[in-house]
C-alpha positions, -999 to 999 in steps of 0.1 A, spaced: 598 297 272 617 270 292 585 250 296 577 250 259 604 225 249 593 197 273 557 202 263 565 200 226 587 170 231 559 152 250 533 159 223 558 148 196 565 115 213 529 108 220 519 117 184 545 94 169 535 65 191 497 69 185 503 74 147 521 40 146 493 23 167 465 37 146 482 28 113 488 -8 125 453 -11 137 439 3 104 460 -22 84 447 -52 105 411 -40 104 413 -34 66 425 -70 61 399 -85 83 372 -63 67 382 -75 32 379 -111 43 346 -105 60 332 -87 29 342 -117 6 326 -142 30 294 -120 33 292 -116 -5 293 -154 -9 262 -156 13 243 -125 3 247 -125 -34 228 -159 -41 201 -148 -17 197 -114 -34 197 -126 -70 174 -155 -62 149 -132 -45 151 -109 -75 146 -137 -101 116 -151 -81 99 -117 -81 106 -113 -118 92 -148 -125 61 -141 -104 55 -109 -123 59 -126 -157 39 -157 -150 6 -140 -139 -8 -139 -175 2 -175 -181 -15 -187 -149 -46 -168 -159 -46 -182 -194 -42 -218 -181 -72 -213 -157 -92 -196 -184 -88 -224 -210 -98 -251 -185 -129 -231 -175 -138 -226 -212 -134 -264 -218 -157 -272 -189 -183 -246 -199 -183 -257 -236 -188 -294 -227 -215 -285 -203 -233 -264 -229 -229 -291 -255 -245 -316 -231 -273 -293 -223 -279 -279 -258 -316 -279 -269 -325 -302 -298 -328 -273 -322 -293 -260 -316 -277 -276 -346 -306 -262 -367 -293 -227 -361 -261 -235 -380 -274 -223 -413 -287 -190 -398 -251 -182 -385 -229 -197 -412 -228 -199 -450 -207 -219 -474 -185 -197 -495 -177 -203 -532 -143 -217 -523 -160 -245 -503 -153 -231 -468 -180 -225 -443 -177 -190 -428 -198 -166 -406 -225 -151 -428 -213 -117 -441 -240 -98 -424 -230 -112 -390 -193 -107 -392 -183 -84 -363 -147 -89 -354 -150 -66 -324 -177 -86 -306 -180 -120 -322 -157 -148 -334 -150 -158 -370 -149 -193 -385 -134 -212 -414 -146 -249 -417 -139 -274 -444 -169 -293 -458 -161 -330 -454 -166 -356 -481 -200 -364 -467 -209 -328 -457 -211 -316 -421 -224 -339 -394 -249 -328 -368 -221 -330 -342 -200 -305 -361 -230 -282 -366 -239 -284 -329 -203 -277 -319 -200 -248 -343 -232 -231 -330 -224 -236 -293 -187 -226 -296 -198 -195 -316 -222 -184 -289 -197 -191 -261 -169 -171 -277 -193 -143 -287 -204 -141 -250 -170 -145 -233 -145 -135 -260 -146 -97 -255 -138 -102 -218 -109 -125 -226 -93 -105 -254 -74 -87 -239 -57 -98 -217 -52 -127 -241 -46 -122 -278 -73 -147 -289 -97 -174 -277 -104 -202 -302 -116 -237 -308 -101 -261 -333 -123 -287 -350 -109 -321 -356 -128 -320 -389 -104 -293 -401 -117 -259 -390 -111 -231 -366 -135 -209 -346 -115 -179 -332 -121 -146 -315 -93 -120 -319 -104 -85 -316 -103 -67 -350 -90 -98 -370 -112 -118 -394 -95 -152 -393 -123 -168 -413 -122 -142 -440 -84 -144 -442 -85 -182 -447 -86 -198 -482 -94 -233 -494 -58 -245 -487 -60 -233 -451 -59 -262 -427 -53 -268 -390 -45 -305 -393 -8 -301 -388 -10 -273 -362 10 -280 -330 -22 -274 -312 -39 -304 -330 -8 -326 -329 -3 -321 -292 -40 -328 -285 -41 -360 -305 -50 -389 -280 -21 -409 -294 3 -382 -282 -17 -369 -252 -36 -399 -238 -40 -381 -205 -58 -352 -221 -35 -328 -203 -35 -290 -209 -3 -282 -227 17 -252 -240 29 -249 -276 64 -237 -285 70 -200 -291 61 -188 -325 59 -154 -344 23 -146 -354 24 -131 -389 -9 -113 -387 -2 -97 -353 36 -93 -359 43 -104 -323 58 -134 -305 32 -157 -290 27 -190 -272 -6 -210 -270 -21 -229 -241 -42 -258 -254 -69 -279 -237 -79 -311 -257 -117 -312 -262 -134 -346 -258 -172 -351 -261 -192 -382 -259 -160 -402 -256 -145 -388 -288 -118 -363 -295 -135 -334 -313 -108 -306 -312 -92 -282 -288 -98 -250 -269 -70 -225 -266 -57 -191 -260 -29 -173 -279 -8 -152 -254 14 -124 -266 48 -126 -250 64 -95 -265 63 -78 -231 79 -109 -215 107 -108 -241 112 -70 -235 114 -76 -198 149 -91 -200 163 -59 -215 187 -43 -190 174 -12 -173 209 4 -178 232 -1 -208 259 -17 -186 238 -35 -161 258 -61 -141 230 -87 -140 221 -104 -173 185 -116 -176 173 -144 -199 145 -169 -203 149 -205 -213 127 -236 -215 133 -270 -201 147 -284 -234 176 -260 -235 161 -234 -259 165 -197 -254 132 -179 -253 145 -144 -246 180 -129 -243 189 -92 -245 219 -97 -269 205 -126 -290 171 -113 -302 179 -116 -339 193 -151 -336 163 -162 -315 140 -147 -341 159 -165 -369 154 -197 -349 116 -191 -347 117 -183 -310 137 -215 -300 174 -211 -302 193 -241 -289 219 -231 -263 241 -259 -273 243 -244 -308 257 -212 -295 289 -227 -281 287 -203 -252 303 -219 -221 287 -195 -197 252 -202 -210 258 -239 -212 269 -240 -175 239 -220 -165 216 -245 -184 233 -275 -168 229 -260 -133 192 -253 -139 184 -288 -153 206 -306 -128 190 -289 -98 156 -303 -106 139 -276 -85 116 -247 -94 140 -221 -79 176 -219 -68 209 -201 -70 245 -210 -71 279 -204 -86 290 -221 -118 317 -248 -115 344 -225 -130 335 -199 -104 331 -171 -130 294 -163 -125 264 -166 -102 233 -181 -116 198 -178 -101 166 -193 -116 129 -196 -110 103 -215 -129 76 -195 -147 44 -215 -142 23 -223 -173 47 -230 -201 73 -242 -175 101 -219 -187 128 -206 -164 136 -170 -156 174 -169 -152 196 -141 -139 234 -143 -144 258 -122 -124 295 -123 -133 318 -130 -103 341 -101 -115 312 -77 -108 309 -91 -72 347 -87 -69 345 -51 -80 317 -44 -55 337 -60 -27 368 -39 -37 348 -7 -38 333 -14 -3 367 -23 10 382 10 -3 353 29 12 359 13 45 396 22 43 388 57 34 364 60 63 391 47 86 415 73 73 390 100 78 384 89 113 422 86 121 432 121 111 408 140 133 414 115 161 451 122 161 443 159 160 420 156 190 447 136 208 472 164 203 447 189 216 441 166 246 478 165 255 480 202 251 450 205 275 467 183 302 494 209 309 489 243 294 452 248 292 444 239 328 465 268 340 449 291 316 415 280 325 422 283 363 435 318 358 405 328 336 381 313 362 396 333 390 393 364 369 357 357 361 348 351 398 365 383 408 343 401 383 311 387 397 304 361 370 301 323 375 329 305 357 325 272 340 338 242 359 374 234 352 367 197 358 402 183 359 401 146 369 439 142 372 453 135 407 482 159 403 486 194 419 467 211 391 438 186 394 436 190 432 437 228 429 410 228 401 387 204 421 389 226 451 381 257 431 352 239 413 338 228 447 340 264 459 322 277 428 296 249 430 287 260 465 283 296 453 261 285 424 239 264 446 233 293 469 225 315 439 201 288 425 183 285 458 177 323 457 166 321 421 142 292 429 126 311 457 121 340 433 109 322 401 94 288 411 62 277 427 70 259 460 40 235 458 42 222 422 78 230 413 66 248 382 77 284 373 56 311 389 39 343 377 71 363 380 90 340 357 60 338 333 59 376 330 97 378 326 96 353 297 69 372 280 87 405 284 119 389 270 99 376 240 86 411 232 119 429 240 131 449 210 96 453 195 76 431 171 95 412 143 81 401 110 73 364 109 75 359 146 48 339 163 38 328 198 9 317 219 -4 320 255 -27 293 270 -44 301 304 -65 275 322 -79 268 356 -98 239 372 -136 240 370 -153 239 405 -119 239 423 -133 261 450 -159 234 457 -133 207 462 -112 230 484 -142 240 506 -156 204 508 -125 183 513 -99 208 525 -67 224 512 -48 191 515 -71 175 489 -69 207 468 -31 206 469 -31 170 458 -53 179 429 -30 207 418 1 185 421 -17 159 399 -26 184 373 9 199 372 25 165 368 2 154 340 4 187 321 42 189 324 44 158 303 24 174 275 43 206 268 75 208 247 109 216 261 108 250 246 74 258 262 70 274 296 44 259 320 37 281 350 14 282 379 1 318 382 -16 312 416 -44 292 431 -57 268 405 -47 290 375 -20 278 352 -5 292 320 16 280 291 38 303 270 47 288 236 74 309 219 76 305 181 44 284 180 17 284 154 -20 287 162 -25 251 151 2 239 175 -14 259 203 -48 244 196 -33 208 196 -18 214 230 -50 229 243 -70 199 232 -45 175 248 -45 195 281 -83 196 283 -86 159 274 -59 148 298 -74 167 327 -108 155 319 -96 119 321 -81 123 356 -100 104 382 -92 111 419 -106 95 450 -108 118 480 -122 103 513 -136 74 494 -155 96 469 -146 97 432 -138 132 420 -137 141 383 -116 170 371 -123 193 342 -107 225 330 -115 255 309 -88 269 287 -83 300 266 -58 305 237 -44 338 224 -20 339 195 6 365 186 3 385 163 -34 376 156 -48 384 191 -25 409 206 7 430 200 21 430 235 25 408 266 -4 423 286 -28 423 257 -20 387 248 -25 375 285 -57 395 288 -72 380 256 -62 345 267 -79 351 300 -110 363 282 -110 332 260 -108 310 291 -140 326 305 -157 323 272 -150 286 274 -165 285 308 -197 302 296 -199 277 267 -202 249 293 -167 243 307 -145 213 301 -134 228 268 -109 252 252 -116 284 233 -96 306 210 -99 343 213 -115 349 179 -147 363 166 -151 336 140 -166 309 162 -177 287 133 -142 282 118 -128 273 152 -156 248 159 -149 232 125 -112 230 133 -119 215 167 -143 189 152 -117 180 126 -90 175 151 -113 155 174 -124 132 146 -88 126 135 -79 117 171 -109 93 173 -100 76 140 -64 71 152 -77 56 185 -101 33 166 -72 20 145 -49 16 175 -75 0 198 -93 -22 173 -126 -3 175 -135 -8 139 -162 -35 131 -177 -50 100 -214 -53 95 -228 -73 66 -258 -70 42 -269 -96 17 -271 -91 -20 -297 -114 -36 -304 -127 -71 -336 -109 -83 -350 -139 -102 -352 -164 -73 -342 -145 -41 -310 -166 -37 -282 -148 -19 -252 -142 -42 -228 -126 -18 -225 -103 13 -213 -67 13 -190 -57 42 -198 -23 57 -174 -7 82 -186 7 115 -167 24 145 -174 15 181 -184 46 202 -159 48 230 -184 67 251 -210 40 247 -195 7 234 -230 -7 227 -234 19 200 -217 20 165 -209 51 146 -220 50 109 -194 56 82 -209 88 69 -198 105 102 -161 96 100 -152 85 64 -150 121 52 -126 130 79 -106 99 73 -103 107 35 -91 143 42 -65 132 68 -53 102 48 -63 77 74 -87 61 49 -57 42 35 -53 25 68 -90 18 71 -91 3 36 -62 -21 44 -79 -30 77 -111 -39 58 -91 -59 32 -74 -79 60 -105 -86 80 -127 -95 49 -101 -119 35 -96 -136 69 -134 -139 71 -136 -156 37 -109 -180 48 -128 -188 80 -161 -193 61 -153 -214 30 -190 -219 23 -196 -182 19 -198 -176 -18 -183 -141 -20 -178 -109 0 -179 -73 -14 -157 -46 1 -156 -8 -6 -123 8 -16 -119 46 -13 -108 67 -43 -78 78 -22 -64 43 -25 -61 45 -63 -28 62 -60 -15 35 -36 5 13 -60 11 -13 -33 -26 -20 -25 -33 -45 -54 -2 -64 -43 -13 -62 -7 -47 -77 -17 -32 -105 -37 -7 -113 -9 -35 -115 16 -56 -138 -7 -26 -161 -12 -17 -160 25 -52 -172 35 -57 -195 5 -88 -176 -6 -99 -177 -43 -96 -142 -58 -131 -145 -74 -146 -147 -39 -135 -111 -33 -156 -84 -50 -140 -49 -49 -164 -20 -51 -152 14 -64 -174 45 -65 -180 59 -100 -173 95 -90 -139 86 -75 -130 65 -105 -137 91 -132 -121 119 -111 -87 100 -115 -94 78 -145 -58 68 -152 -50 56 -117 -85 40 -116 -77 20 -148 -44 8 -135 -60 -1 -101 -88 -20 -118 -65 -38 -143 -42 -49 -115 -71 -65 -96 -86 -81 -127 -53 -97 -134 -53 -110 -99 -87 -126 -105 -109 -104 -83 -144 -93 -94 -147 -55 -99 -179 -35 -92 -186 2 -101 -206 16 -72 -231 45 -74 -233 41 -111 -251 69 -128 -240 96 -104 -211 107 -126 -212 127 -158 -214 107 -190 -213 74 -171 -218 52 -201 -188 68 -219 -164 58 -192 -174 21 -192 -150 14 -221 -121 26 -199 -133 10 -166 -132 -28 -172 -155 -37 -143 -178 -68 -141 -207 -54 -121 -226 -20 -121 -243 -10 -89 -270 16 -98 -269 47 -76 -296 45 -49 -307 80 -59 -325 65 -89 -339 35 -70 -356 55 -42 -392 63 -52 -387 43 -84 -424 32 -88 -435 69 -87 -407 86 -108 -411 81 -145 -377 96 -154 -359 73 -130 -376 43 -145 -364 52 -180 -328 58 -167 -327 25 -147 -341 5 -176 -314 20 -199 -286 12 -175 -298 -24 -172 -301 -28 -210 -267 -13 -217 -250 -33 -190 -265 -65 -204 -253 -57 -239 -218 -51 -225 -218 -84 -206 -220 -68 -172 -242 -77 -143 -263 -50 -125 -272 -45 -88 -299 -22 -75 -294 -9 -39 -318 8 -16 -347 -16 -24 -371 -7 4 -404 -22 -6 -421 -50 -26 -433 -26 -53 -398 -14 -61 -385 -50 -62 -412 -61 -86 -406 -33 -109 -368 -40 -110 -376 -77 -117 -396 -66 -147 -367 -44 -159 -344 -75 -158 -321 -65 -129 -296 -92 -120 -292 -86 -82 -309 -65 -55 -300 -51 -21 -318 -31 5 -336 -31 39 -367 -47 24 -346 -78 18 -319 -76 45 -305 -51 70 -268 -47 78 -258 -66 109 -227 -80 125 -241 -115 131 -255 -121 96 -271 -156 93 -249 -164 62 -219 -164 85 -235 -189 109 -239 -217 83 
């Protein structure tokens, strides 16, 4: 009792002192933390919201960029066709169009097909229709009938205005010509006014203001290309683009979202705003920000216009909000994000409070630990020393007291620990002599048997597993007899060292005697034991020793027995593992074997594991290669593009390549096909960048990649990074994979089409109801399954099927490719059927150094 008061007093004084120090430190750190958070917020917030608004703008602008490019291409194509039109083209006008009783020229009633062809209304001039008008009407009708279904969607419509007061338009399901009347006119349309040479002398492609389309009941904007022919302005070409999705994209994902999103144009008009939709609609899609008298919006507008840059971020002059903007290419609008400063302040305050709470949580246990430490400096050492003496007297090894203090208790404790340590070392030396192998340092047979006995002590338990692996060195006796025991010992030491690095910490690696080793794996599955067995056999097989100047290769034979499948006790498990090892030797050595009657299943498992390992090595060591086969136009033999085919270098013989049918199946099952697909994409796009004269390159994508939502973005990123036009990349998807996961396939195909890539459906005809799925899979090219091309000249049924595919594809505006063209007779027959492209060994064999890459 007399010693209690001083001890309590000491702890009390130390506690008060440390409480004061910790509280002062926490106060200082909290103040510094708040200042640091405010400074960090001023740097991080503009970067974050600018990155966000850039991503949003890039997402929203893709359709506009596509529309801009499409209308330019249509203008070029139309002018080219007008220049090259045969003399009788204008004469076909009366076969396509007829004058209605109201005086308007329209598509003849029997030819009206709003799903596949454009419609027309055209006023008859005071002197009738000129040959120029008739020619332009016929050519534009044929152009929009040919390309309109492919452009609508993604665009709402594709049309041509006539300067003579008329409109040729394709909009799926809408009869623009039939809905027009004698008063209908396009003379004052913004499209015509903006294309007038007096207002647009540079003949620039331009975008109209936003407008609400009454027939479609949706907000739209039009991209217009002035059309000049033979030095005269004859009209426009344009696309109507629905922007309802763009307007909806500014709606907050949560009702009380901190960041406000909006879209404005360069003239100070609001295009989209989550709270002002009705007012924007009342203003016909162009609500002047100045008319709102909203200081926050006015400051945001002034910041965007004053910056003069496509993207940027900053705080408004009044300091109340952060503004980030990014230009939407095409119409030149701005995607704008507005973040109130008070939200940032709230976030900073929440983080600061969290930091303070964490500091308090750390302080309380720290002080408690400190009190316990003070208690341990005086009272506990005596108790531990007494307890240690009692344990030693009872024959047990006490734990070290380990007092580092230089006082009497510390010196006494150190002397006692030294005495106990010497006793422990003597006991460990005795244990080592009894349980360890003196040559390799591994555990010996005695220890191995004791661990097995401990595992089975108490009888079998439900759900418990374990495995025993026994292996020895093939032809070890020959090495010992030929080079002596010193060489044999060196070999055993090498094997022990390499194998020790392969086993888990919970596994027991032992040398049973001679060249025989064993591994006991408690709580291991059979698959885990097989993986370790494969690694041991492979590692030993790779060892190369040089003895007396002669290279010596090591191999091992290994047996696996698993509990409870292969034995119910220690002796039975070891016996079966030993039997499995000798079965491996009889099967040719340098291998492992599982004690199991079903040899076929184990061989399949081993093959699968081996192939997974090889595929992993190929990806890590750059052992994949691309070979190329040409695809040729059937009509004249001109090469249209190359197809990239993946190969794997054989590690055993680098001069040989492994064909994909040997490893693609394993890669798809293991998921490694996703890595292979990305490798092919990277290599192919880099190749296109390195060979700008190469027209296009086709790559094959596995069906497993359909559910990878990041792959289309990865492809477009690689194209942009290397500056490769998307249309030069042709992506091939197998029909069977596409129809097996139709929804993911549609999303995948639509994403790549929006990016501008060409899509091809490979092995077409192999799936059930192939033609029915073409309306869902918007591909550009059909590659007919080689099953129907082989023996085509001698198989009447295949001829009927192939001809049908070609005719249906042509009617749907798709190109066709026939693969496996192996002889001249097949090629000639396909040319008669009207095939577009051909591919096969008769024309070109796959090779790494294709001549097209050398040009």
